[in-house]
Every structure is written in C-alpha cells, then in structure tokens.
LUMBA-125974 format. One record per residue (C-alpha): chain; residue in three letters; x, y, z. Coordinates in Angstrom, 1 decimal. Layout:
<mipas>
   mol   type       xx       yy       zz
     A    ala        X        Y        Z
...
</mipas>
This chain:
<mipas>
   mol   type       xx       yy       zz
     A    met    -24.9    -41.1    -14.1
     A    ala    -27.2    -43.2    -16.3
     A    gly    -30.3    -43.9    -14.2
     A    asn    -33.5    -45.9    -14.5
     A    cys    -33.0    -49.6    -14.2
     A    met    -35.3    -51.9    -16.1
     A    lys    -37.4    -52.8    -13.0
     A    glu    -41.0    -52.3    -14.0
     A    asn    -43.2    -49.6    -12.3
     A    pro    -46.6    -51.1    -11.6
     A    leu    -48.4    -47.7    -11.6
     A    ser    -46.9    -46.9    -15.0
     A    arg    -47.9    -50.4    -16.3
     A    gln    -51.5    -49.8    -15.1
     A    leu    -51.7    -46.4    -16.7
     A    ala    -50.3    -47.8    -20.0
     A    gln    -53.0    -50.5    -20.0
     A    glu    -55.8    -48.0    -19.1
     A    leu    -54.9    -45.6    -21.9
     A    asn    -53.5    -48.1    -24.3
     A    ile    -50.2    -46.2    -24.6
     A    pro    -46.7    -47.6    -24.6
     A    tyr    -45.2    -48.4    -21.2
     A    gly    -42.3    -46.0    -21.7
     A    ile    -44.7    -43.1    -22.3
     A    ala    -46.5    -43.9    -19.0
     A    val    -43.2    -43.8    -17.2
     A    leu    -42.4    -40.4    -18.6
     A    leu    -45.9    -39.2    -17.6
     A    gly    -45.3    -40.5    -14.1
     A    gln    -42.1    -38.5    -13.8
     A    arg    -44.3    -35.4    -14.4
     A    gly    -46.5    -36.3    -11.5
     A    ile    -49.2    -37.7    -13.9
     A    thr    -50.5    -41.1    -12.7
     A    gly    -54.3    -40.9    -13.2
     A    arg    -56.2    -41.7    -16.4
     A    glu    -58.0    -38.4    -16.7
     A    gln    -54.9    -36.4    -15.8
     A    ala    -52.9    -38.2    -18.4
     A    ala    -55.5    -37.7    -21.1
     A    ala    -55.7    -34.0    -20.4
     A    phe    -51.9    -33.8    -20.7
     A    leu    -51.6    -35.8    -23.9
     A    tyr    -54.6    -34.1    -25.5
     A    pro    -54.8    -30.5    -24.3
     A    gln    -58.0    -28.8    -25.5
     A    leu    -58.9    -25.1    -25.9
     A    ala    -62.3    -26.0    -24.5
     A    asp    -60.6    -26.7    -21.2
     A    leu    -59.4    -23.1    -20.8
     A    pro    -60.9    -21.3    -17.8
     A    ser    -63.3    -18.4    -18.2
     A    pro    -61.4    -15.1    -18.5
     A    phe    -63.8    -13.7    -16.0
     A    gln    -62.2    -15.7    -13.2
     A    met    -59.4    -13.1    -13.4
     A    lys    -59.9    -10.3    -10.9
     A    asp    -61.1     -7.0    -12.6
     A    met    -61.8     -8.7    -15.9
     A    asp    -65.5     -7.6    -15.8
     A    arg    -64.4     -4.0    -15.3
     A    ala    -61.7     -4.2    -18.0
     A    val    -64.1     -5.7    -20.6
     A    asp    -66.7     -3.0    -19.8
     A    leu    -64.1     -0.3    -20.3
     A    val    -63.2     -1.6    -23.7
     A    leu    -66.8     -1.9    -24.8
     A    glu    -67.5      1.6    -23.6
     A    thr    -64.6      2.8    -25.8
     A    tyr    -65.9      0.7    -28.7
     A    lys    -69.5      2.1    -28.5
     A    asp    -68.2      5.7    -28.1
     A    gln    -65.8      5.2    -31.0
     A    gly    -62.9      6.3    -28.8
     A    leu    -59.2      5.7    -29.1
     A    ile    -57.2      2.8    -27.5
     A    leu    -53.5      3.3    -26.8
     A    val    -51.8     -0.1    -26.2
     A    his    -48.5      0.5    -24.4
     A    gly    -46.2     -2.6    -24.3
     A    asp    -42.7     -3.6    -23.5
     A    tyr    -39.7     -4.0    -25.9
     A    asp    -39.1     -7.8    -25.4
     A    val    -40.7    -10.7    -27.2
     A    asp    -43.5    -11.1    -24.7
     A    gly    -44.2     -7.3    -24.7
     A    ile    -44.1     -7.0    -28.5
     A    ser    -46.3    -10.1    -29.1
     A    ser    -48.8     -8.8    -26.5
     A    thr    -48.9     -5.5    -28.2
     A    ala    -49.3     -7.0    -31.6
     A    leu    -52.1     -9.3    -30.3
     A    leu    -54.3     -6.5    -28.9
     A    phe    -53.5     -4.2    -31.8
     A    leu    -54.7     -6.9    -34.4
     A    phe    -57.7     -7.7    -32.3
     A    phe    -58.9     -4.2    -31.7
     A    thr    -58.2     -3.3    -35.4
     A    glu    -60.4     -6.1    -36.5
     A    leu    -63.1     -4.8    -34.2
     A    gly    -62.9     -1.5    -35.9
     A    ile    -61.5      0.4    -32.9
     A    ser    -59.1      3.2    -33.6
     A    thr    -55.9      1.8    -32.0
     A    ile    -52.3      3.2    -31.5
     A    ser    -49.5      1.0    -30.2
     A    phe    -46.2      1.8    -28.6
     A    gln    -43.1      0.1    -27.3
     A    pro    -40.4      2.2    -25.6
     A    asn    -36.9      2.5    -26.9
     A    arg    -34.7      0.6    -24.5
     A    leu    -31.7      2.8    -25.1
     A    thr    -33.2      6.2    -24.8
     A    gln    -36.5      5.7    -22.9
     A    gly    -36.0      2.6    -20.7
     A    tyr    -38.5      0.2    -19.4
     A    gly    -42.2      0.8    -18.7
     A    leu    -44.8      3.5    -19.3
     A    gln    -43.6      6.7    -20.9
     A    lys    -45.2     10.0    -19.8
     A    asp    -44.4     11.7    -23.1
     A    ile    -46.3      9.2    -25.1
     A    ile    -49.3      9.4    -22.6
     A    glu    -49.1     13.2    -23.1
     A    gln    -48.8     12.9    -26.9
     A    tyr    -52.1     11.0    -27.3
     A    ser    -54.0     12.6    -24.5
     A    pro    -57.8     12.6    -25.2
     A    ala    -59.5     15.9    -26.2
     A    ala    -62.2     15.1    -23.7
     A    pro    -62.0     13.1    -20.4
     A    gly    -62.7      9.4    -20.9
     A    ala    -62.4      9.6    -24.7
     A    ala    -59.3      7.4    -24.8
     A    leu    -58.3      4.2    -23.1
     A    leu    -54.8      3.3    -22.1
     A    ile    -54.0     -0.4    -21.9
     A    thr    -50.6     -1.6    -20.7
     A    val    -49.3     -5.0    -21.8
     A    asp    -46.5     -6.9    -20.0
     A    cys    -45.8     -3.8    -18.0
     A    gly    -47.4     -1.2    -15.7
     A    ile    -47.9     -3.2    -12.4
     A    ser    -45.5     -0.8    -10.6
     A    ser    -46.2      2.4    -12.6
     A    his    -47.9      4.4     -9.9
     A    asp    -46.8      7.9    -11.1
     A    glu    -47.4      7.1    -14.8
     A    ile    -51.0      5.7    -14.2
     A    arg    -51.8      8.7    -12.0
     A    phe    -50.5     11.0    -14.8
     A    ala    -52.6      9.2    -17.4
     A    arg    -55.7      9.6    -15.4
     A    glu    -55.0     13.3    -14.8
     A    arg    -54.8     13.6    -18.6
     A    gly    -58.2     12.1    -19.1
     A    tyr    -57.5      8.5    -19.9
     A    lys    -59.4      5.5    -18.6
     A    thr    -56.7      2.9    -17.7
     A    ile    -56.3     -0.8    -17.7
     A    ile    -53.1     -2.6    -16.6
     A    thr    -52.4     -6.0    -18.0
     A    asp    -49.2     -7.5    -16.6
     A    his    -47.8    -10.7    -15.2
     A    his    -44.8     -9.5    -13.2
     A    glu    -44.8     -9.7     -9.4
     A    pro    -47.2     -6.9     -8.1
     A    pro    -46.0     -4.5     -5.4
     A    asp    -47.8     -4.4     -2.1
     A    thr    -49.8     -1.4     -3.3
     A    leu    -51.2     -1.4     -6.9
     A    pro    -51.3      1.6     -9.2
     A    asp    -54.7      3.4     -9.1
     A    ala    -55.8      2.1    -12.5
     A    asp    -59.5      1.6    -13.4
     A    ala    -58.7     -2.2    -13.8
     A    val    -55.7     -4.3    -13.0
     A    leu    -55.4     -7.7    -14.7
     A    asn    -52.6     -9.8    -13.2
     A    pro    -53.1    -13.4    -12.1
     A    arg    -50.4    -12.9     -9.4
     A    arg    -52.2    -10.1     -7.6
     A    gln    -53.7    -10.8     -4.2
     A    gly    -57.3    -12.1     -4.3
     A    cys    -57.2    -13.1     -8.0
     A    leu    -58.8    -16.6     -8.4
     A    phe    -57.5    -17.2    -11.9
     A    pro    -56.1    -20.8    -11.8
     A    cys    -52.8    -20.1    -13.6
     A    lys    -50.5    -17.7    -11.8
     A    gln    -47.7    -18.0    -14.3
     A    leu    -49.2    -16.7    -17.5
     A    ala    -47.0    -14.6    -19.7
     A    gly    -47.9    -11.1    -20.5
     A    val    -49.3    -12.2    -23.8
     A    gly    -51.4    -14.8    -22.0
     A    val    -53.1    -12.1    -19.9
     A    ala    -53.7    -10.1    -23.1
     A    phe    -55.2    -13.1    -24.8
     A    phe    -57.7    -13.7    -21.9
     A    leu    -58.7    -10.0    -22.1
     A    ala    -59.4    -10.5    -25.8
     A    met    -61.4    -13.7    -24.9
     A    gly    -63.5    -11.8    -22.4
     A    ile    -64.2     -8.9    -24.8
     A    arg    -65.2    -11.3    -27.6
     A    ser    -67.5    -13.3    -25.3
     A    arg    -69.2    -10.2    -23.9
     A    met    -69.7     -8.6    -27.4
     A    val    -71.4    -11.8    -28.7
     A    ala    -73.5    -12.1    -25.5
     A    gln    -74.6     -8.5    -25.8
     A    gly    -75.5     -8.9    -29.5
     A    leu    -72.8     -6.4    -30.6
     A    met    -71.7     -8.9    -33.2
     A    lys    -72.7    -12.4    -34.4
     A    arg    -70.5    -15.3    -33.2
     A    glu    -69.6    -16.3    -36.8
     A    glu    -68.5    -12.7    -37.5
     A    ala    -66.4    -12.2    -34.3
     A    pro    -62.6    -12.3    -34.5
     A    asn    -61.1    -15.8    -34.7
     A    leu    -58.9    -15.9    -31.6
     A    lys    -57.2    -19.1    -32.8
     A    gln    -55.3    -17.0    -35.3
     A    leu    -53.8    -15.0    -32.4
     A    leu    -52.5    -18.1    -30.6
     A    ser    -49.3    -18.1    -32.6
     A    leu    -48.4    -14.9    -30.8
     A    val    -49.3    -16.4    -27.5
     A    ala    -47.0    -19.3    -28.1
     A    leu    -44.2    -17.0    -29.2
     A    gly    -44.4    -14.8    -26.1
     A    thr    -45.0    -17.6    -23.6
     A    val    -42.1    -19.7    -24.7
     A    ala    -39.7    -16.7    -25.1
     A    asp    -40.5    -15.5    -21.6
     A    val    -39.7    -19.0    -20.2
     A    met    -43.1    -19.6    -18.6
     A    pro    -43.9    -23.1    -17.4
     A    leu    -45.3    -25.2    -20.3
     A    thr    -47.8    -26.9    -18.0
     A    gly    -51.6    -26.6    -17.4
     A    ile    -53.2    -23.6    -19.1
     A    asn    -49.9    -22.5    -20.7
     A    arg    -49.5    -26.0    -22.2
     A    ile    -53.0    -25.7    -23.8
     A    leu    -52.2    -22.2    -25.2
     A    val    -48.7    -23.1    -26.5
     A    lys    -49.8    -26.4    -28.0
     A    ala    -52.6    -24.7    -29.9
     A    gly    -50.3    -21.8    -30.8
     A    leu    -47.7    -24.2    -32.3
     A    glu    -50.5    -25.7    -34.4
     A    ser    -51.3    -22.3    -35.7
     A    ile    -47.6    -21.5    -36.4
     A    asn    -47.3    -24.8    -38.3
     A    glu    -50.2    -23.9    -40.6
     A    arg    -47.9    -21.1    -41.7
     A    thr    -50.7    -18.9    -42.8
     A    ala    -49.6    -15.7    -41.0
     A    pro    -47.2    -13.7    -43.1
     A    trp    -44.9    -13.2    -40.1
     A    val    -44.6    -16.9    -39.5
     A    arg    -43.8    -17.7    -43.1
     A    ala    -41.3    -14.9    -43.4
     A    leu    -39.5    -15.5    -40.1
     A    cys    -39.4    -19.3    -40.6
     A    glu    -37.8    -18.8    -44.0
     A    arg    -35.1    -16.6    -42.4
     A    ala    -34.5    -19.0    -39.5
     A    gly    -34.1    -22.1    -41.7
     A    leu    -37.4    -23.6    -40.7
     A    arg    -38.7    -24.3    -44.2
     A    glu    -39.6    -27.9    -43.5
     A    gly    -41.0    -29.9    -40.7
     A    ala    -43.0    -28.8    -37.6
     A    val    -41.8    -25.8    -35.6
     A    thr    -41.3    -26.7    -31.9
     A    ala    -41.1    -24.8    -28.7
     A    glu    -37.3    -25.3    -28.9
     A    asp    -37.3    -23.6    -32.4
     A    ile    -39.2    -20.6    -30.8
     A    ser    -36.6    -20.4    -28.1
     A    tyr    -33.5    -20.6    -30.2
     A    arg    -34.5    -19.5    -33.7
     A    leu    -37.6    -17.3    -33.8
     A    ala    -37.5    -15.5    -30.4
     A    pro    -33.9    -14.2    -30.7
     A    arg    -34.8    -12.5    -34.1
     A    ile    -37.9    -10.9    -32.6
     A    asn    -36.0     -9.8    -29.5
     A    ala    -33.0     -8.3    -31.3
     A    pro    -34.6     -5.0    -32.4
     A    gly    -35.8     -4.3    -28.9
     A    arg    -32.4     -4.9    -27.5
     A    leu    -30.8     -2.5    -30.0
     A    gly    -33.5      0.2    -29.7
     A    glu    -35.8     -0.6    -32.6
     A    pro    -38.8     -2.6    -31.2
     A    glu    -41.1     -1.2    -33.8
     A    ser    -39.4     -3.3    -36.4
     A    ala    -40.4     -6.5    -34.7
     A    phe    -43.9     -5.2    -34.1
     A    glu    -44.3     -4.3    -37.8
     A    leu    -43.3     -7.8    -38.7
     A    leu    -45.8     -9.4    -36.4
     A    thr    -48.6     -7.2    -37.8
     A    ser    -47.6     -7.3    -41.4
     A    pro    -50.7     -7.9    -43.6
     A    asp    -48.9     -9.4    -46.6
     A    met    -45.8    -11.5    -47.4
     A    val    -44.0     -8.8    -49.3
     A    arg    -43.8     -6.5    -46.3
     A    ala    -43.3     -9.4    -43.9
     A    ala    -40.3    -10.7    -45.9
     A    glu    -38.8     -7.2    -45.9
     A    met    -39.1     -6.9    -42.2
     A    ala    -37.8    -10.4    -41.5
     A    gly    -34.7     -9.5    -43.5
     A    leu    -34.2     -6.3    -41.4
     A    leu    -34.6     -8.3    -38.2
     A    glu    -32.0    -10.8    -39.5
     A    thr    -29.5     -7.9    -40.0
     A    ile    -30.2     -6.5    -36.5
     A    asn    -29.8    -10.0    -35.0
     A    leu    -26.4    -10.4    -36.6
     A    glu    -25.3     -7.1    -35.0
     A    arg    -26.7     -8.3    -31.7
     A    arg    -24.6    -11.5    -31.9
     A    arg    -21.5     -9.5    -32.8
     A    leu    -21.9     -7.3    -29.7
     A    glu    -22.4    -10.4    -27.5
     A    val    -19.3    -12.1    -28.8
     A    asp    -17.3     -8.9    -28.3
     A    thr    -18.4     -8.7    -24.7
     A    ile    -18.8    -12.2    -23.3
     A    glu    -15.2    -13.0    -22.5
     A    gln    -14.8     -9.9    -20.4
     A    val    -17.9    -10.8    -18.4
     A    leu    -16.8    -14.5    -18.0
     A    leu    -13.4    -13.4    -16.5
     A    glu    -15.1    -11.4    -13.8
     A    cys    -17.7    -14.1    -13.1
     A    thr    -14.9    -16.7    -12.9
     A    arg    -13.1    -14.6    -10.3
     A    gln    -16.2    -14.2     -8.2
     A    asp    -17.1    -17.9     -8.5
     A    glu    -13.7    -18.9     -7.3
     A    asn    -14.0    -16.6     -4.3
     A    gly    -17.2    -18.4     -3.3
     A    tyr    -19.9    -15.8     -4.2
     A    arg    -23.4    -17.3     -4.2
     A    gly    -24.7    -14.6     -6.6
     A    leu    -22.7    -12.9     -9.3
     A    val    -22.8     -9.1     -9.8
     A    val    -20.9     -7.6    -12.7
     A    tyr    -20.6     -4.0    -13.8
     A    gly    -19.0     -2.8    -17.1
     A    val    -19.4     -0.5    -20.0
     A    tyr    -21.6     -2.8    -22.1
     A    his    -24.3     -2.2    -24.7
     A    pro    -27.4     -2.0    -22.5
     A    gly    -29.4     -4.0    -25.0
     A    ile    -27.4     -7.2    -24.5
     A    ile    -27.0     -7.3    -20.7
     A    gly    -30.0     -9.6    -20.3
     A    ile    -28.8    -12.1    -22.8
     A    leu    -25.3    -12.0    -21.2
     A    ala    -26.9    -12.7    -17.9
     A    ser    -28.6    -15.8    -19.4
     A    arg    -25.3    -17.0    -20.7
     A    ile    -23.7    -16.6    -17.3
     A    val    -26.5    -18.5    -15.5
     A    asp    -26.1    -21.4    -18.0
     A    arg    -22.3    -21.4    -17.3
     A    phe    -22.1    -21.0    -13.6
     A    his    -25.6    -22.1    -12.4
     A    lys    -25.9    -19.1    -10.0
     A    pro    -28.1    -16.1    -10.0
     A    val    -26.5    -13.1    -11.8
     A    ile    -27.0     -9.4    -12.2
     A    ile    -25.2     -7.5    -14.9
     A    phe    -25.1     -3.7    -14.7
     A    thr    -24.1     -1.0    -17.2
     A    asp    -24.3      2.8    -17.3
     A    asp    -27.7      4.4    -17.8
     A    ala    -27.8      6.1    -21.2
     A    val    -29.1      9.4    -19.8
     A    glu    -28.1      9.5    -16.1
     A    pro    -24.3      8.9    -15.7
     A    arg    -24.5      8.1    -12.0
     A    ile    -27.3      5.6    -12.5
     A    leu    -26.7      1.9    -13.3
     A    lys    -29.2     -0.3    -15.1
     A    gly    -29.2     -4.0    -14.4
     A    ser    -30.7     -7.2    -15.8
     A    gly    -30.8    -10.3    -13.8
     A    arg    -31.4    -14.0    -14.4
     A    ser    -31.8    -16.8    -11.9
     A    val    -31.9    -20.6    -11.3
     A    asn    -34.8    -22.7    -10.1
     A    gln    -33.6    -22.7     -6.4
     A    val    -33.7    -18.8     -6.1
     A    asn    -36.7    -16.6     -6.6
     A    leu    -35.0    -13.5     -8.0
     A    tyr    -37.8    -11.1     -7.3
     A    glu    -38.1    -12.1     -3.7
     A    thr    -34.3    -11.9     -3.3
     A    leu    -34.3     -8.3     -4.7
     A    lys    -37.0     -7.4     -2.3
     A    lys    -34.5     -8.1      0.5
     A    cys    -32.0     -5.8     -1.2
     A    ser    -34.5     -3.1     -2.0
     A    ala    -32.9     -0.5      0.3
     A    ser    -30.0     -0.3     -2.2
     A    leu    -32.2      0.1     -5.3
     A    ile    -34.1      2.9     -7.0
     A    gln    -36.5      0.5     -8.5
     A    phe    -36.9     -3.1     -9.6
     A    gly    -39.4     -5.5    -11.1
     A    gly    -39.8     -8.9    -12.7
     A    his    -40.5    -12.4    -11.5
     A    ala    -38.8    -15.5    -10.1
     A    met    -36.4    -16.1    -13.0
     A    ala    -35.7    -12.7    -14.4
     A    ala    -35.7     -9.1    -13.3
     A    gly    -34.7     -5.5    -14.2
     A    leu    -33.4     -3.0    -11.7
     A    thr    -31.7      0.4    -11.3
     A    leu    -29.4      1.8     -8.6
     A    arg    -27.0      4.6     -7.9
     A    lys    -23.4      3.8     -8.8
     A    glu    -22.1      4.4     -5.3
     A    glu    -24.6      1.8     -4.0
     A    leu    -23.1     -1.0     -6.1
     A    pro    -20.7     -2.4     -3.4
     A    gly    -23.4     -2.5     -0.8
     A    phe    -25.9     -4.1     -3.2
     A    thr    -23.4     -6.8     -4.2
     A    glu    -22.9     -7.8     -0.6
     A    ala    -26.6     -7.6      0.2
     A    phe    -27.5     -9.7     -2.9
     A    asp    -25.0    -12.4     -1.9
     A    cys    -26.3    -12.5      1.7
     A    ala    -30.0    -12.6      0.5
     A    ile    -29.3    -15.7     -1.6
     A    gly    -27.7    -17.4      1.3
     A    asp    -30.7    -16.5      3.5
     A    glu    -33.1    -18.0      0.9
     A    asn    -31.3    -21.2      0.3
     A    val    -29.6    -21.9      3.6
     A    gly    -26.3    -22.4      2.0
     A    pro    -24.8    -22.0     -1.5
     A    val    -26.7    -22.6     -4.6
     A    ser    -26.2    -26.2     -5.7
     A    leu    -25.0    -27.2     -9.1
     A    pro    -27.4    -29.1    -11.3
     A    glu    -27.5    -32.8    -10.6
     A    thr    -25.3    -35.0    -12.7
     A    leu    -26.8    -35.8    -16.0
     A    arg    -29.0    -38.9    -15.9
     A    ser    -31.4    -40.6    -18.2
     A    asp    -35.2    -40.4    -17.7
     A    tyr    -35.8    -43.8    -19.2
     A    thr    -33.8    -46.8    -20.3
     A    ile    -35.3    -47.4    -23.7
     A    asn    -35.2    -50.8    -25.4
     A    pro    -34.5    -51.3    -29.1
     A    gly    -38.0    -52.4    -29.9
     A    glu    -39.5    -49.2    -28.6
     A    ile    -37.2    -47.0    -30.6
     A    ala    -38.1    -48.7    -33.8
     A    asp    -41.8    -48.6    -33.0
     A    ser    -43.7    -45.8    -34.8
     A    arg    -46.4    -46.1    -32.2
     A    phe    -44.0    -45.1    -29.4
     A    met    -42.8    -42.1    -31.5
     A    his    -46.4    -41.0    -32.1
     A    tyr    -47.2    -40.9    -28.4
     A    tyr    -43.8    -39.4    -27.6
     A    gln    -44.6    -36.4    -29.7
     A    leu    -47.8    -35.9    -27.7
     A    leu    -45.6    -35.1    -24.7
     A    glu    -44.5    -31.9    -26.4
     A    pro    -44.1    -28.9    -26.2
     A    phe    -41.0    -29.3    -24.1
     A    gly    -39.6    -26.4    -22.1
     A    gln    -39.8    -24.9    -18.7
     A    gly    -41.7    -27.2    -16.4
     A    asn    -41.8    -30.0    -19.0
     A    arg    -38.2    -30.9    -19.6
     A    glu    -37.3    -32.8    -22.7
     A    pro    -36.6    -36.4    -21.7
     A    val    -33.1    -38.0    -21.9
     A    phe    -33.1    -41.6    -23.0
     A    met    -30.4    -44.3    -22.4
     A    leu    -29.6    -47.0    -24.8
     A    ala    -27.4    -49.7    -23.4
     A    asn    -24.5    -51.0    -25.5
     A    pro    -25.7    -49.5    -28.8
     A    glu    -24.6    -50.9    -32.1
     A    val    -22.8    -47.8    -33.4
     A    arg    -21.6    -47.5    -37.0
     A    glu    -20.0    -44.9    -39.2
     A    thr    -18.6    -42.5    -36.7
     A    gly    -17.0    -39.3    -37.7
     A    val    -16.2    -35.7    -36.7
     A    ile    -17.3    -32.5    -38.4
     A    asn    -15.7    -29.4    -36.9
     A    ser    -16.3    -30.0    -33.1
     A    his    -19.4    -32.2    -33.6
     A    leu    -19.7    -36.0    -33.4
     A    lys    -21.6    -37.7    -36.2
     A    tyr    -22.6    -41.4    -36.0
     A    ser    -25.3    -43.9    -36.8
     A    val    -26.9    -46.5    -34.6
     A    arg    -28.4    -49.8    -35.8
     A    val    -31.5    -50.7    -33.8
     A    asn    -33.7    -53.7    -34.6
     A    gly    -32.6    -53.7    -38.2
     A    val    -33.2    -49.9    -38.6
     A    thr    -30.4    -47.4    -38.9
     A    phe    -30.8    -44.0    -37.2
     A    arg    -28.5    -41.0    -37.7
     A    gly    -27.0    -39.4    -34.7
     A    ile    -25.2    -36.2    -33.8
     A    gly    -23.5    -34.9    -30.6
     A    phe    -22.9    -31.2    -30.7
     A    asn    -19.5    -30.2    -29.4
     A    met    -18.8    -33.8    -28.5
     A    ala    -16.0    -34.6    -31.0
     A    asp    -13.8    -35.6    -28.1
     A    lys    -16.2    -38.5    -27.4
     A    ala    -15.7    -40.2    -30.8
     A    glu    -12.9    -42.5    -29.7
     A    met    -15.1    -44.1    -27.0
     A    phe    -16.9    -45.9    -29.8
     A    his    -13.6    -47.4    -31.0
     A    gln    -12.0    -48.6    -27.9
     A    gly    -13.8    -51.9    -27.8
     A    lys    -15.5    -51.0    -24.5
     A    gln    -19.2    -51.2    -23.8
     A    val    -20.9    -47.8    -23.5
     A    his    -24.3    -46.4    -22.7
     A    leu    -25.6    -43.7    -25.0
     A    leu    -27.6    -40.9    -23.5
     A    phe    -29.6    -39.0    -26.0
     A    lys    -32.7    -37.0    -27.0
     A    leu    -35.1    -38.0    -29.8
     A    lys    -35.6    -35.4    -32.5
     A    lys    -37.6    -35.4    -35.6
     A    asn    -35.9    -34.1    -38.7
     A    val    -37.4    -33.3    -42.2
     A    tyr    -35.1    -33.1    -45.2
     A    arg    -36.4    -32.7    -48.7
     A    gly    -39.8    -33.8    -47.6
     A    glu    -38.6    -37.0    -45.9
     A    glu    -39.1    -37.3    -42.1
     A    ser    -36.6    -39.2    -39.9
     A    val    -35.7    -39.7    -36.2
     A    val    -32.3    -38.4    -35.1
     A    phe    -30.4    -39.3    -31.9
     A    his    -29.0    -36.1    -30.3
     A    ala    -26.4    -37.4    -28.0
     A    val    -26.0    -35.6    -24.7
     A    asp    -23.4    -38.0    -23.1
     A    ile    -21.6    -41.2    -23.8
     A    val    -20.8    -43.2    -20.6
     A    ala    -18.3    -46.1    -20.4
     A    thr    -19.7    -49.0    -18.5
     A    ala    -17.7    -50.6    -15.6
</mipas>
C-alpha cells in the first residue's frame, strides 16, 4: 500500500546533480517519464515562447484570411459557443479579442434546457447578413458534427469557420475552414487542446498576420497574455491533460489569474473564498469552474459570459453574486437526485455491468455532474439519460468515462441505437429514442467488454509516489521546486508522499474531519484529513504508522504555511 522504498535511483540522482535540484524532485520527474536535462528544464520552466506556430494547425491560414477579410470589410462576426465552461470561456475569449480589434461581434451560447447542444438555426437566421459574405460565423467548442447547420449558414450568406476539439466524424461539415487538432491530416503537435485552446491559437494567428501585414503595430496589438486566464479556466474545467502545450498555456494562465487584474477573476475569487494565496488548477476545478458552469446547466449561460466579459468590478461583482445563487440551486438539485441514481447504479454494479446506464426524470442540467459523481464512486463508464424537454419520446444523455475506456470510440460501436452523439475520450453527449434504451444498454456494456477484454478494473490501491525524509519536508528549497511541478491535474497527478513513523501531536476531530499536527526536524506542520475522523484513534494506539499525504500551501491573514493533507494512515506490520 505504501510504496517506494528508500533505495536510490541512479538516473534520478544524476538528473538532480545536472539540474541542481533536490533528489526527490528528480524522482517525481522520472515518474512522469522525464529523465533528460532539457526535458526536465522544459517541464519545470514552461515558456510561452515554446508554443508552436498556430499555422501548424490545418486550415489556420484560411481561417485567419477569412477574419482579416471581415475586418477590412467592416463586417459582422457571430461567435457561437457552447454552454459549458470551455464553451463560455472560448466565446468570451474571441468576443473580447475581436472587440478590441474593433470588429462588430455578436456572441451566443444556446440554452441547454430549451435549445440543446450545438449550432442553432434560428440564431443563424436571426443574424443573417444582408449581402452574401458580409458576416462570418465562427463556432467555438462545437460545430464539428453540424453538417446541416453549416450548410444552412452558408445558404444564408455566411462565411463559416469551425473551431472545435471534439472527435471529428469521418466526413466534416462543409465549412470554409475547420480548426480541430484531432482532424485527419492536421500536423498540430497537441491533439488534446480544449476548445478554448483552439480559439486562443486562432487569436494568435490573427494577431501575427495583422502585425506582419502592417494592419497594426506590434505594440498596439491586443495583449494575448491577458486572455490566458480564460484558457486556463476552460482547459482545466474540461479535464484536458496538463502536459506539453496545455501545461504551458495553463501555467501562464494561472499566473494571469493570480495577478487578479481581470474583474471576473477578482469577483469570482471573492465569492469562492480565494481571497489570499495563489489560485491553483485544483481551485479552478472545485471552486471557480462549478460557479461558471452552473448557469449553463440551469439554462442561463449568458450570465457566466457576462461575468467573464465584465469591464468593471461593479458589474463583475453583481454577476458573481448571481452565479453564486444559481450554483446553490444547482447543488440543491444534485443533492435531491444523487441518492436515487446511486441506488440504480449499485444494483447494476452488483449484477456485473461493465458500464452503467441510468434513466430517470432528472433536471437535464445536472445529468453531466451526476455522471461525474458516479464515475468517481464506481470507477466505471456511465451514461445518465433524462427526457428531452421538447420531444417526449427522445432521451438526452450525458456520459463520463475512466482512463481505460475511450467513451467516444465506445459510442461509435453503439451508434446504430443513437440519433446523434459527440464528445471525446472522457466525456460525451448523446440522444436516442426511448424505445432504443434497452438495446443501447446491452450494446454499451458489450462495447466496453470488447474494448477492454474484460471488466473495467478498479483503480490501484493507494500508494505513495515518494517516501520523503524529514529533512526534505523542512527544506524550503524542496518546497520551491515542488511548486514548479504544478499545475497538477489530468496527466500530471498530484504526488502522494509517505512519511514513516511521524511524530504526531495534538490530534482531534471536527465534524467528520481529522485534525492533527506533525513535528518534523524541529518544525511543526498542521495537518488535516477530510472525512477521516475514523482514523484518529490510530495515532493513539501506540502502534507505528505511515502517513500518506499531499503537500498543500495555505495562506491565512497574509502568513503562508505548508499543510499536510492526509489521504491515508497505514499501520505498519
């Protein structure tokens, strides 16, 4: 259970000497497949200068030319996004960028409850150009499967650009340009950009071309660094891997967030209780993103968009307050529903289902988050269906998956039962006719078995990544380099440390949480174990224990400290 003996790794020792970093940091880098000096330096010190050219993305040249034509002709741009955090942050990014360029820009995100996902023909119709080619439609975080809607837009006189990151179908819509790093023949080096990442590279390409063509001076061009806070928000919220190019974008985006200059950042951090200390990727996942996501879930995505584009603190604070109210309502709906879903999933799990499929009369805005909760609980792919708000015989579903199962590829095998579906390896949306539900449930379970050659395995028993010694914990140099491993998240898991036979003091229980302190090399560290009150007595039985924990920085009243977040306490033999 507690891994990593103290036997020294010669490759890690060599890397530590070459980079003059603590040995423990070199061990953690090695676990991430990083053993070379240049590779390690790039990981520890990601630079915006190392981002690839946006023109490596297929169709980028054409997309940039279309925007510049619209700019020169003083035309209109309609940015059509999605209602989740990635879609709203993508929409806000391009809206702010185009507005700064002086382009007349309209933005739109559909109402999940009344309009559903994807491009909306009525909005395309509403803003149809008076003359062919006088308006440009740009999709963000959607559009890659919207054949009919793109055809409709072109018939109405739009030029069209799709920017998306979801898995493309075999045949692409007939848009003027399609930006998606996953599409066949695209040489862009990062296939797992978020939608907001694709939008950012489009903005990069436009800015670069405008400067090169003398349409604006470099010093007068929009400062793209100010938009990276939105890139970090959407990338982390959409659970993209925080490695490579995404790591560069999110690291820089977090730096922008922590400057707290954007009104939306200051207002939202205030509401989320992030008044002090550095905002982390974990804070985005659990504090900021849920508040941005809530309006879209309950049919009011424009509220979140307005916050992200608020020009002043007064309006931003007002919108952040509204989002807080909406998020509380979202949480209430979730609490009222989760037990019913858990009962059905428990029944299916006990009957040996490899994938869980649940149908019920649920609020359609929360089925995605319910699916996420179920995956965390059962460690199996799950699809949750509810009734379509408009068509009573149609079911709308939201799915989440585990690392071993590519959800999009699994749904492709079940596509005969579906009206439509879309997404990527870890998340998807789908619709089917109600009478097809039993057949889909069986096909989904079989498809998972085909993909994995057996049942989906549970996550491995919790183990430590590194057995840390007391001297390292009390060493400020170790903590300095440890922070350079951030941001933690998908693809860059936060390390779990083990401390053998800790000198534990002042244990106690508050509600269901364990509180304690640990004395290390003459320094006392505070510790907490969430929902671990039952472990408190292990410190008092006179037995030797190993403490498994994560290192967290905490700031209270301006004072910074390191806190041990326990994840397990293991009695030694």
